[in-house]
N, C-alpha and C positions, 0 to 999 in steps of 0.2 A: 504495501501502499502507500501509496507517496503523501509525502511534510503535508501540501492539497487536498488531498483524499479525508490524512486528518483531519486536518486544517475544520473542513467542514464535515463534517460526518457528527449529528447530534445527540448526543449521552438520552440514557434513560432520563431522568429526571426532565430535562429539556422540551424530550416527548410532553414528557404527561402535563407540562407547567403551556406548553402550545394547544394541545387539544382543552385543558381547562380555559384554558384564553378563550377560544377559536366556541365552546358551548355557549360562556357566557354573553359573549359579542352574542351569540344566535338569540341567548333569553333577551339580550335589549340591552345590555348593560356599555359603555363607550369606547373603543380601545385602551386608551393608559385602564381607565378603571381593570375593564377583565385582566389585563399583566400585570396589575398590583394586586386585585387579586387566587389571582388566577399561581404567584411567584408563594401565596401566605401556604403551607397545609398547614396552618390551622382555623383556613375558613374552607365550609362545607360549602363542596357543589351543590350537591341541590340548594340547599335549605335557602343558600346566593341565589339560584333559580329560582327555586319556592317565591323567594317576597316578590323580586318585578313579577311572576303568574300573579299574583295577590294584589298589587298593583300598585307595593311599598312605591314610593319618587327613586329616585337612583341614587342622591345626595345619602336620605336617611339612613337606603337599604347599606350605603356606606359608613356609613358611618353608627352603624346595627353589626355588621361584621367586621370592623377597624375597631 
């Protein structure tokens, strides 16, 4: 494997965070908020999505989760 291939290879943790961010964006979070939440292991993904689906404003959801 070349140095360029190693540099571009995602770690398992990076893949998980990318997937979590995509799910949060799909639920309605802004991209920057989704990335912040995705990188936090203490934030429950399902709870974060459920807050938005229940009608919680994004700003309030972030305050609750963070």
